[in-house]
N, C-alpha and C positions, 0 to 999 in steps of 0.2 A: 742397402748396399753402401759400402764405404770404399775408399781407395785401397784398403787392405784386401778386400774381396778381389778387386781388379788385379792387385799384385799377385795373388795366388793363382790367377788365371794367366799369368805371364806378362802382364802389362807393367810399364814403368810408372813410378810415382814421381810427379813433378810438382814441386812446391815453389811457386813464384813469391818473390819478396820474402824469402825464408828468414832473412836477418831480423824481421819483426818478431820472431819467436825465440831468438837467442841473443842475449845481451852482448856476449863477446863478439859474435859475428856482426851485430849491429854497430858496436863501437868501432870495429875495423872498417866497415863500409863508411861510417860517418867521418872517420879520420881521413880516409882517402878522398872523400868528397870535399871536406873542408880545406884540404891542402892542394888538391889538383883538379878535381872534376866537377865540383859543385854538388853533384848527386850521384851516388853509387848504390846499387842494390845487389842482392844475391839470389840465386835460384839453385835449388837442390834437385838432383836427378838420382833416383834409386832404381836400378835396372836389375831384374833377375838374371841368374847365370844363363848364358847362351842366348840372350835376347838383345833386341835392338829397339831403341825408342822411336826414331824417325829415320826416313831415308835421306839421301843427300839433299842439302838445302843451304841457303845462306841466311845470315842474320843481319839486322840493321844496327847492330851494337858491337862495341869492342868488349871482348870477354877474356878473363883470365881463368883458366880451368884448373881447379885445385882438386886433385884426386885424393880422396879420404879413406876409402875402404875398397878392397878388391882391385881388379885391374880392368882397364877398358882399352880397346883397340880403336884408334882413330884413323880415318881415311881423309886426307886433305887433298884438295884439288887446286893447287896454285896456278895451273896453266889453263883453267877453265875459261871458255869463251861465252860469257853470259851478258845479256843486256843489263846495264846498270841504270837503275831508276833513282829518283829522288824521294826522300822521306820514307815512310814505312813501306810503301809499295816496292821498295828495292829488294825485299825478301822474295826469293824464288825457291820452288821446290816443296813448299808446304801445302799447296793446294793441288799440285799435280807433279808427277815425277819429272826430274830434269833428264832430257835425252842423254844417253851415255856418250854420244859423240861430242857433246858440248863440254863434258866434264874433263876428258883427257885422263891420263894415268895418275892414280893417287899416290901420294906420299903416305906411308903407313907409320904410325907412331903408337907405341904401347905405353900407357901411363900406369905407374905403380903408386901405391900410397905415399904421399909426400911430394909427388911430382906436381909441377905447375907449368902450364902451357898457355902462351898468349895466342889468341885466335883473332886475327884482324877482322874488322867489319867487312862483310861482303865475300869472305873466303868460303867457297863451297866445302861442305864437310858432312860426314856421318860417323857414327860410332856404335860399337857393339861390344857386349861382354863375351869373351871367348867361350866356345862351346864346352871346353874342358874345365871351366871355372867351377870352383866348389863354394864360392861365396858370391853374393851380389856385388854390383859396383855402385859406390856412392861418390858422386863428385859435386862440387859447388862451382858455379860460375859467378865470379865477381864481375859485375856487369856495369859498363859505362854506356848509357843510352845516347851514343854520339849522334845518331840521326836526329834526335830531338834537340840537339845542341847546334845543329847546322845553322848558319847565318840566314839561310832562306826561311827556315822555320821561325827564327827569332824576329826577322823582319815582319812576317805575317802576324805574330803576336803583338809586335809593337804597333802596327797599323790598326789592329783590332782595338788595342788599348786607346789609341788616339781618337778613335771614333766616339768614345765615351768621355774623353777628357779634354779634347782640344776645341778651342773656339774657332770654328770655320767661318768663312764669309757666308753671307746669307744664301748666295747662289749654290755654293758647294754643299752647305748644310741641307738645302732643299733637295739637291740631287741625291745625296747619300741616304736621305730618308724616303725617297720615292720608291714605292714597291715595284718590283720587276714583274711585268705581265707578258703574255705572249704577244699582245698587240704592240708592246714597246719595240719589238724587233722587226715590225712590218713597215713597209713603205720607206719614206725618207728618214734615215736615222742620223743624218749629219749633225743636227743640233744636239742630239743625245751624245754623240761621239765627242763633240766639243766640250760638253759639260763634264763628261768622264775624264777627259784629258786635263781640264782645269782643276777638278777635284783631286786627281792623282798628283798633279804638280804641287798643289797646295799641301797635301799630306806629306809628300816627299821632302818638303822643306823641313818638316819636323822630325825626320828620321836621321839620326846621327849615331855614331858609334857609342857615345855616352848614353844616349836615350835607350838604345838597345841593351846596353849593359845594365842600366838601372832596372829596366823592365824584367830582364832575364834573372838578375840576382834577386829581385823581389819575389818572383814566382818560385825560384828555388828555395828561398828562405821559408816561404809559406808551406811548400811541399815538405821540406825537411822537418818543420815544426809539427805538421800534421802527423808525419810518420813517428816522430818522437813521442807524441801523446798516445798513439796507438801501441807503441812498444811498451810504454809505462803501464797501459791498461792490460796488455796481454801478460806482462810479467807478474801481475797480481791475480790473474785468473787461475782458478783451480781447474786442472785438466783431469779427465777421466783416467783411472789407473790403467797402466799398460804393463804387460808381463815383462819381466827382466830375466836374464839368464839364471839368476839364483832364486827366482820366485819358485814357489811350490805349486804344482798343478795336479788336480785330481778331478774326477767326475763329481758333480753335485750329488750329495747323498740321496739315494733312491733312484738315480739315473743310471741306466745301463746302456750298453751298445748292443742292439739286437742283431744287427748284421752290417757287414761291410762288403759290398758287392761292386767291384771295380771302383768307380769314383762315387758311388751312391752309399750314403751312410744313414742308418735308421737308429735314432736314439729312442729309448722307451722309459716311461715312468708310470707306474701303476698300470692303468689301462689306456694311457695316452702314448702316441708315438710322434716323432718329429723326423721328417725326411729332409735330408740336405745332400749336398755333394761337395767334394773336395777335389783339388787338383791331383792328377795321377801321382805326382811326386810326394803327396802328403798322406797317401793311404796307409803306409806303414806306420806313420806317426799316430794316426787315429787308433790303430790296433794296439798301441802301447798305453793308452789311457786306461785307468782303473780307479777304484775308490781309494786306493792308497796314494797319498801325496808323494810326488817325485819332483826333484829339482828340474826346472825347465830345460836346462842345457843337457841333461842326461838323456832326453828323448832323441832318438836317432832320426835325423832329417838332413838331406843334402844341403838345403839352404837354411842357414840359421835364422834369417829374417822371416822366411816363410813359416818356420816353426812358431815364431811369436805371433804372426798374423793369424794362424789357425787358432791358437789359444785365445787371442783377443776376440775373434769372431765367435768362437764357441762360448766364451764367457758372456758376450752380448746376447747369445741365444739361451743363456741360463742353463747350459748343460755341463759347463766346466767351471770349476772354482779356482781362483788365483789367490794365493796367499803370499804376502811378503816374506822374505827370508826370516826364519826364526819364529814365525807365528805358530800358535797351537794348531795342529792338524785337525782338532775337533771343532775349530771355529766354523761357524755357519752363518 
């Protein structure tokens, strides 16, 4: 099973850190990070016509939504009354539905290809592809992980770094190394409280804006360098062939379609059969397959990306052959 199987069943495909697979998108994110935000990444969302990826929720990041293909209708809830938390736990609506009375009335926005919309961190929202859409929706979120950049988080990283790099007094060093047990919290804890306060005060002396900046910029530089190496690796990696609109498609020689009953399809070759199923929207597409090569985009299918998914899946099942444009149809 692949994400393409899930797409044909009506699910969205979400690719986190998609800029690592596209050099132009990577360069754009890197440029934004270098000039403004230290680190920026992208996420791709491909949703079938008439579908919705997730219900109303909030994110702990600032995002710029770039609509690339198809349309998507957004519901924004600027007047929602939600508890705001700190760090990653500030996201709500992803583990359970947000009660309607907390959301208020939505502001509706329809994004067309080429549109860009800024979505502030913590703004409740949801989005769906219109029911009457004839193509899927593809959008990218250019993401600034602002909750990870909060000074509270930076302080925590700085303190953690100091525990491995700062020369503490013997008393504070001993306290920080002492293992916490259940017994430590029983009885008189006044001495332990004094040691905690002394170690905290000593560590606090080493926390400054400059030390936080140096620690943060060092971590971001290492993270960006690690991403750069991964991008270079992926750019050199050979990817499996994927059908394109001008690719030629036909049944593998010797393979026939024995029957198409509803969503169930039976392929046959000699005395062997292969049972599979397709989405209801792809049954007509299956019926158009034959031993004669046809250009992929000439196959009738409501969703052009679903058409490519079906061809890719059938190719992996070794029942359909995909030839690049101009290839000899007798190639096998």
